[in-house]
C-alpha positions as CSV (number, residue, x, y, z in Angstrom):
1,M,-127.8,43.9,-14.5
2,T,-130.9,44.1,-12.6
3,Q,-131.4,41.0,-10.5
4,S,-134.7,39.2,-11.0
5,I,-137.3,39.2,-8.2
6,N,-137.9,35.7,-7.1
7,A,-141.3,36.0,-5.7
8,S,-141.5,32.3,-4.3
9,R,-138.9,32.8,-2.2
10,L,-140.0,36.0,-0.9
11,F,-143.4,34.8,-0.1
12,N,-141.9,31.7,1.8
13,A,-139.8,34.3,3.9
14,S,-142.9,36.3,4.6
15,C,-144.4,33.1,5.8
16,F,-141.9,32.0,8.3
17,A,-141.9,35.8,9.7
18,L,-145.4,35.4,10.3
19,I,-144.7,32.1,11.7
20,T,-142.4,34.0,14.3
21,T,-145.1,36.2,15.0
22,A,-147.4,33.8,15.5
23,F,-145.0,31.7,17.9
24,S,-144.3,35.0,20.2
25,F,-147.9,34.7,20.7
26,S,-148.8,31.5,21.5
27,I,-145.8,30.6,23.0
28,R,-145.4,33.4,25.5
29,A,-149.1,32.7,26.0
30,G,-147.8,29.4,27.4
31,I,-145.2,30.5,29.7
32,L,-147.0,33.2,31.4
33,N,-147.5,31.5,34.2
34,Q,-144.1,30.3,34.6
35,L,-143.0,34.1,34.2
36,G,-145.1,35.1,37.1
37,T,-143.4,32.7,39.4
38,D,-140.1,32.9,38.3
39,F,-139.9,36.8,38.7
40,G,-142.8,37.2,41.4
41,L,-144.8,39.2,39.4
42,T,-148.5,39.8,40.1
43,N,-151.2,39.3,37.1
44,T,-151.0,43.4,36.5
45,Q,-147.4,43.3,36.1
46,L,-147.8,40.1,33.7
47,G,-150.5,42.2,32.1
48,F,-148.0,45.4,31.3
49,V,-145.5,42.6,30.0
50,N,-148.5,41.5,27.7
51,Q,-149.1,44.9,27.0
52,M,-145.5,45.7,25.5
53,A,-146.0,43.1,22.8
54,F,-149.3,44.9,21.9
55,F,-148.2,48.4,22.1
56,G,-144.5,47.7,20.1
57,F,-146.9,46.0,17.2
58,P,-149.0,49.3,16.3
59,I,-146.0,51.7,16.4
60,A,-143.8,50.1,14.0
61,M,-147.0,49.1,11.8
62,I,-148.1,52.6,11.6
63,V,-144.3,54.0,11.4
64,F,-143.4,51.9,8.0
65,G,-146.9,52.0,6.6
66,L,-146.2,55.8,6.2
67,L,-142.4,54.9,5.2
68,Y,-142.6,51.8,3.1
69,N,-142.6,53.8,-0.2
70,S,-139.6,55.6,0.9
71,L,-137.5,52.7,2.8
72,G,-139.0,49.7,0.8
73,P,-139.7,46.1,2.4
74,R,-135.8,45.0,2.6
75,V,-135.2,47.6,5.3
76,I,-138.2,47.0,7.2
77,M,-137.8,43.3,7.4
78,W,-133.8,43.5,8.5
79,T,-135.4,45.7,11.2
80,A,-137.9,43.0,12.2
81,F,-135.1,40.2,12.2
82,V,-132.9,42.8,14.3
83,T,-135.4,43.7,16.9
84,H,-137.0,39.8,16.8
85,M,-133.5,38.6,17.7
86,L,-133.3,41.3,20.0
87,G,-136.8,40.6,22.0
88,I,-136.3,36.9,22.0
89,L,-132.3,37.1,23.5
90,L,-133.1,39.9,26.3
91,T,-136.4,37.7,27.2
92,I,-134.3,34.6,27.8
93,Y,-131.6,36.4,29.8
94,A,-133.9,38.9,31.3
95,D,-133.1,39.3,35.1
96,G,-136.0,41.2,36.0
97,Y,-139.4,42.7,35.4
98,W,-138.2,46.0,33.4
99,M,-136.2,43.6,31.1
100,L,-139.7,41.6,30.4
101,L,-141.2,44.7,29.5
102,I,-138.3,46.1,27.2
103,S,-137.8,42.5,25.3
104,T,-141.1,42.2,25.0
105,F,-141.7,45.3,23.3
106,F,-138.7,44.8,20.8
107,I,-140.8,41.1,19.8
108,G,-143.8,43.4,19.5
109,F,-141.9,45.5,17.0
110,G,-140.8,43.2,15.1
111,N,-144.0,41.7,14.5
112,G,-145.3,44.9,13.4
113,C,-142.6,45.3,11.0
114,T,-143.4,42.3,9.6
115,E,-147.0,43.0,8.9
116,A,-146.2,46.4,7.7
117,A,-143.4,45.0,4.8
118,C,-144.8,41.7,3.8
119,N,-148.7,42.5,3.4
120,P,-147.6,45.3,0.5
121,M,-144.6,43.5,-0.7
122,I,-146.9,40.3,-1.5
123,A,-149.3,42.7,-3.1
124,D,-146.4,43.9,-5.4
125,S,-144.9,40.4,-5.9
126,Y,-148.5,39.0,-7.8
127,T,-151.3,40.3,-10.0
128,G,-154.9,39.6,-9.7
129,A,-156.4,36.5,-8.6
130,T,-152.9,35.0,-8.0
131,M,-152.3,37.9,-5.4
132,N,-155.5,37.6,-3.7
133,K,-154.6,33.8,-3.6
134,M,-151.3,34.1,-2.1
135,M,-152.3,37.0,0.6
136,N,-155.1,34.6,1.9
137,R,-152.3,31.7,2.1
138,F,-150.1,34.5,3.9
139,H,-152.7,35.3,6.6
140,M,-153.3,31.4,7.1
141,W,-149.8,31.3,8.8
142,F,-151.0,33.5,11.8
143,P,-153.7,31.4,13.6
144,G,-152.0,28.5,11.7
145,G,-148.6,29.1,13.3
146,I,-150.5,29.7,16.6
147,V,-151.9,26.3,16.6
148,L,-148.2,25.1,15.9
149,G,-147.0,26.7,18.7
150,S,-149.6,25.8,21.3
151,L,-149.1,22.3,20.5
152,I,-145.2,23.2,20.8
153,S,-145.6,24.9,24.3
154,Q,-147.9,22.4,25.5
155,F,-145.6,19.3,24.5
156,M,-142.4,21.3,26.0
157,S,-144.5,22.4,29.2
158,D,-145.2,18.6,30.0
159,A,-141.6,17.6,29.4
160,N,-141.0,20.0,32.1
161,M,-138.8,22.2,29.7
162,G,-138.8,25.3,31.1
163,W,-139.7,28.6,29.8
164,K,-136.4,29.7,28.3
165,A,-136.2,26.9,26.0
166,Q,-139.6,27.7,24.9
167,M,-138.4,30.8,23.9
168,W,-135.4,29.5,21.6
169,V,-137.9,28.0,19.4
170,I,-138.9,31.0,18.4
171,V,-135.3,31.7,17.0
172,I,-135.7,28.4,14.2
173,P,-138.6,30.8,12.2
174,T,-136.9,33.9,12.9
175,L,-133.2,32.6,11.7
176,I,-135.3,30.7,8.5
177,Y,-136.9,34.1,7.3
178,A,-133.8,35.6,7.8
179,V,-131.9,33.2,5.1
180,L,-134.5,33.1,3.0
181,F,-134.2,37.1,2.5
182,W,-130.7,37.1,2.4
183,G,-129.4,38.3,-1.3
184,Q,-132.6,39.1,-2.5
185,A,-134.3,41.5,-4.9
186,F,-137.2,43.2,-3.6
187,P,-140.2,44.4,-5.7
188,A,-140.8,48.4,-6.2
189,P,-144.4,49.3,-5.5
190,K,-146.6,49.3,-8.3
191,E,-147.8,52.9,-7.4
192,K,-146.9,55.3,-5.1
193,V,-149.8,56.2,-2.2
194,D,-151.0,60.0,-1.5
195,T,-150.5,59.6,1.8
196,A,-152.2,63.2,2.5
197,G,-154.9,62.6,0.7
198,N,-155.7,59.0,2.4
199,F,-155.5,61.1,5.7
200,K,-158.2,63.3,4.5
201,H,-160.7,60.6,4.0
202,M,-159.7,59.1,7.2
203,L,-161.4,61.9,9.0
204,S,-164.6,61.2,7.9
205,P,-167.3,59.7,10.7
206,L,-167.7,56.2,9.2
207,Y,-163.9,55.8,9.4
208,I,-163.8,57.3,13.3
209,F,-166.5,54.9,13.9
210,I,-164.5,51.6,12.5
211,L,-161.5,52.5,14.5
212,V,-163.7,52.4,17.7
213,A,-165.4,49.1,16.9
214,M,-162.3,47.6,15.9
215,A,-160.8,48.5,19.4
216,F,-163.5,45.9,20.7
217,T,-163.3,43.5,18.3
218,A,-159.5,43.0,18.5
219,I,-159.7,43.1,22.5
220,S,-162.5,40.7,21.9
221,E,-160.2,38.0,20.1
222,F,-156.6,38.7,21.9
223,G,-158.2,39.2,25.5
224,P,-159.5,35.5,26.2
225,T,-156.5,34.0,24.4
226,Q,-153.4,35.9,25.7
227,W,-154.7,35.2,28.9
228,V,-155.6,31.5,28.4
229,Q,-153.0,29.7,30.3
230,P,-153.7,31.7,33.7
231,I,-157.2,32.1,33.7
232,L,-158.0,28.2,32.4
233,G,-155.5,26.6,34.2
234,K,-157.7,25.1,36.7
235,A,-160.5,24.5,34.5
236,G,-159.9,20.9,33.7
237,A,-159.1,21.3,30.0
238,S,-155.6,22.1,28.8
239,P,-155.2,25.9,28.1
240,M,-152.8,25.3,25.4
241,L,-154.9,22.9,23.7
242,I,-157.6,25.1,23.8
243,L,-155.4,27.7,22.1
244,A,-154.8,25.5,19.6
245,C,-158.6,24.5,19.1
246,V,-159.5,28.4,18.5
247,T,-157.0,28.9,16.5
248,G,-157.3,26.0,14.4
249,V,-161.0,26.8,13.7
250,M,-159.9,30.3,12.8
251,A,-157.4,29.0,10.3
252,V,-159.9,26.8,8.6
253,G,-162.6,29.5,8.8
254,R,-160.5,32.0,7.3
255,F,-159.1,29.6,4.7
256,F,-162.9,29.3,3.5
257,A,-164.4,32.6,3.9
258,G,-164.1,33.8,0.2
259,P,-167.8,32.4,-0.6
260,L,-169.3,33.6,2.8
261,V,-167.8,37.4,2.6
262,S,-169.3,37.5,-1.0
263,R,-172.6,36.2,-0.3
264,F,-173.1,37.8,3.0
265,H,-173.2,42.0,4.0
266,P,-170.0,42.6,6.1
267,V,-172.1,44.3,8.7
268,H,-174.4,41.0,8.9
269,I,-170.8,38.9,9.6
270,L,-169.7,41.2,12.1
271,L,-173.2,41.1,14.4
272,G,-173.5,37.4,14.3
273,S,-169.5,37.2,15.3
274,A,-170.0,39.7,17.9
275,A,-173.0,37.7,19.2
276,L,-171.1,34.2,18.7
277,A,-168.2,35.6,20.6
278,A,-169.8,36.9,23.7
279,I,-171.7,33.7,23.9
280,G,-168.6,31.3,23.8
281,I,-166.8,33.9,26.0
282,Y,-169.6,33.3,28.5
283,L,-169.9,29.3,28.1
284,V,-166.2,28.9,28.8
285,S,-166.4,31.1,31.9
286,I,-169.2,28.7,33.6
287,N,-168.2,25.5,32.5
288,T,-165.4,22.9,33.4
289,G,-163.7,19.9,31.7
290,G,-164.4,19.0,27.8
291,V,-167.5,21.1,27.7
292,V,-164.8,24.0,27.6
293,Y,-163.4,22.9,24.4
294,L,-167.0,23.1,22.7
295,A,-167.5,26.4,24.2
296,A,-164.0,27.5,23.0
297,I,-164.8,26.6,19.4
298,L,-168.2,28.8,19.4
299,F,-165.9,31.5,20.5
300,A,-163.6,30.9,17.8
301,L,-166.8,30.8,15.0
302,G,-167.4,34.2,16.6
303,V,-163.9,36.1,16.8
304,C,-162.9,34.4,13.5
305,Y,-164.2,37.1,11.0
306,F,-163.7,40.0,13.0
307,W,-160.2,41.2,11.7
308,P,-160.5,40.3,8.2
309,T,-163.9,41.6,8.0
310,M,-163.2,45.0,9.6
311,L,-160.4,45.7,7.4
312,G,-162.6,44.6,3.8
313,F,-165.1,46.7,5.4
314,T,-162.6,49.6,5.6
315,A,-161.6,48.9,1.9
316,E,-165.1,48.4,0.4
317,Y,-166.8,51.5,2.3
318,M,-163.8,53.9,2.2
319,P,-161.6,52.7,-0.5
320,K,-159.7,56.6,-0.6
321,T,-157.9,55.8,2.8
322,G,-155.6,53.4,1.0
323,A,-153.0,51.3,2.7
324,F,-152.4,53.9,5.4
325,G,-156.1,53.7,6.2
326,L,-155.9,49.8,6.6
327,S,-152.8,50.2,8.5
328,I,-154.2,52.6,11.2
329,V,-157.3,50.4,11.5
330,G,-154.9,47.4,12.3
331,G,-152.8,49.6,14.4
332,I,-155.9,50.7,16.4
333,G,-156.8,46.8,16.9
334,M,-153.6,45.9,18.5
335,F,-152.9,49.1,20.7
336,S,-156.3,48.4,22.3
337,T,-155.3,44.9,22.7
338,S,-152.2,46.7,24.3
339,I,-153.9,49.5,26.4
340,F,-156.4,46.2,28.0
341,Q,-153.6,43.9,29.1
342,P,-152.7,45.2,32.5
343,V,-156.9,46.0,32.8
344,I,-157.3,42.4,32.5
345,G,-154.2,41.4,34.6
346,G,-156.0,43.8,37.5
347,W,-159.4,42.2,37.1
348,L,-157.6,38.5,37.6
349,D,-155.7,39.9,40.7
350,N,-159.0,41.5,42.3
351,E,-161.0,38.1,41.8
352,K,-158.4,36.0,43.5
353,E,-158.5,38.5,46.4
354,K,-162.5,38.0,46.4
355,A,-162.1,34.3,46.2
356,A,-159.6,34.0,49.3
357,A,-161.8,36.6,51.2
358,A,-164.7,34.2,50.3
359,G,-162.5,31.5,52.1
360,L,-161.7,29.6,48.4
361,T,-158.1,27.9,48.5
362,G,-155.9,26.4,45.9
363,D,-157.5,25.6,42.5
364,V,-161.3,25.9,43.8
365,A,-159.8,29.9,44.4
366,E,-158.2,29.6,40.7
367,L,-160.8,28.4,38.9
368,A,-163.4,30.8,40.7
369,A,-161.0,33.9,40.0
370,G,-160.4,32.7,36.2
371,Q,-164.4,32.4,35.4
372,A,-165.2,35.8,36.9
373,T,-162.1,37.2,34.8
374,L,-164.0,35.8,31.7
375,Q,-167.2,37.2,32.6
376,N,-165.7,40.6,32.7
377,M,-164.5,40.0,29.5
378,V,-167.8,39.3,28.0
379,A,-168.2,43.5,27.9
380,F,-166.0,43.4,24.7
381,P,-168.1,41.7,22.4
382,L,-171.2,42.9,23.8
383,I,-170.0,46.5,23.3
384,A,-169.1,45.5,19.7
385,L,-172.7,44.4,19.3
386,A,-174.1,47.3,20.4
387,L,-171.9,49.0,17.6
388,F,-172.5,46.8,14.8
389,I,-176.2,47.3,15.5
390,V,-175.8,50.9,15.2
391,L,-173.8,50.1,12.2
392,Y,-176.6,48.0,10.8
393,F,-179.2,50.9,10.7
394,W,-176.0,53.1,9.3
395,K,-174.9,50.9,6.3
396,G,-175.7,47.2,7.0
397,N,-179.5,47.8,5.9
398,K,-178.5,49.9,2.3
399,P,-177.0,48.4,-1.0
400,R,-173.3,47.8,-1.1
401,P,-170.7,49.8,-2.9
402,A,-170.5,48.8,-6.8
403,G,-168.3,45.6,-6.3
404,G,-169.0,45.3,-2.6
405,G,-169.7,41.2,-3.4
406,A,-165.7,40.8,-3.9
407,A,-164.0,39.0,-1.5
408,H,-161.3,40.4,0.5
């Protein structure tokens, strides 16, 4: 007798898996300074630690995006659970820099498995408008989970609870999704994907252009947010509350994105997003105190629609690249974020040396170095803006493909 599929339970399990991913982003951002202090790491070394999470993510996403039809979501999600638990426990019991690198890679790999398994699994569990609604609700939990994780990290830090206690918090949603997935039947793919045909269409100039653009939109979003604690720790505003504010705005913005994406051309949205992101980062870099929160909201409005609009543009203008094409676009975004992590750490170390050479000390030196590092990051959305101006004259001032008004 064939076991029936409990779509609701699978969906809830997927949401807790994505909350695990979100907690890994927000809580690790919150404990970055503590890790640097306890292990005696430079900011460049912390950058390499961060890099491992963003490096493991695209590897898992690409590998299991290719193997989804042959392995199915069950195997991929249990791989996610094992690597999540390994990553968390190895971090908690780390004895040095190299163990932090390995443990963070495992966490990133688990995050990538979650993305590779849950998106197609939800698509195969529902149909039509219900599927679109459930996909939107699922993706709400990344920024939503970051808000929750940021507030938890802030509360625990204020209560002088160490970074190990905060890492144990990530175990909670991990165990919950494992329990919910246990013993469940998983849906079969609705249709087999012709991966070779997808790859052929991925060799087009437009697709390659989008890969380059995705590299800069992703680091525009994840660069400032992953380094919020070391960079804004002395800006007179709580770094974790800033992160909660940014991701809260993103969660609300994405929840109500349907009418916006239906009404406006995706290239126009990307142009406006890049401009707002650049202005937001710059304003954060020159202000202190409460004004930083307002500048952070402007930044959030800028980066809010980057990721989903890039994927939506790919699906709309290059549908024959298929799910594999979308996985590669997302993977490139995370791979780019990985590559730039030690670069950002190096910028922060260099700016601290410059501040010391200028005679600055203490909090004043920390603030100057953080603000200068943020100003370097303005280059990311500015490069994206230049690329989207090119894309506007390429595709943005022409009629959209048939059915292009549909929300993605």
